[in-house]
Wavefront OBJ file of the C-alpha trace (Angstrom):
o trace
v 92.372 110.786 95.807
v 88.766 109.732 96.530
v 87.536 113.226 95.739
v 89.203 112.992 92.313
v 87.507 109.642 91.691
v 84.139 111.199 92.559
v 84.811 113.985 90.074
v 85.811 111.457 87.417
v 82.645 109.462 88.125
v 80.568 112.618 87.622
v 82.331 113.211 84.306
v 81.649 109.616 83.256
v 77.907 110.163 83.565
v 78.114 112.928 80.960
v 80.793 111.524 78.675
v 81.786 108.444 76.726
v 84.212 105.717 77.708
v 86.793 107.054 75.309
v 86.905 110.427 77.016
v 87.006 108.692 80.414
v 89.927 106.535 79.307
v 91.797 109.635 78.153
v 91.207 111.314 81.513
v 92.472 108.257 83.368
v 95.567 108.052 81.194
v 96.191 111.749 81.734
v 95.775 111.580 85.522
v 97.755 108.394 86.084
v 99.956 108.910 83.015
v 99.799 105.208 82.116
v 97.368 102.575 80.872
v 95.253 101.188 83.693
v 93.891 97.744 82.736
v 91.525 97.719 85.726
v 90.017 101.072 84.774
v 89.635 100.057 81.136
v 87.187 97.343 82.210
v 84.670 100.029 83.174
l 1 2 3 4 5 6 7 8 9 10 11 12 13 14 15 16 17 18 19 20 21 22 23 24 25 26 27 28 29 30 31 32 33 34 35 36 37 38
């Protein structure tokens, strides 16, 4: 799980918040309020 977060963090550095939010929703398959604060 931590490895996936590291990969997501790497993607964040090269992408926008919108794309990041879509990735989170795809991985967890639900809206994460905590993640949306990023």
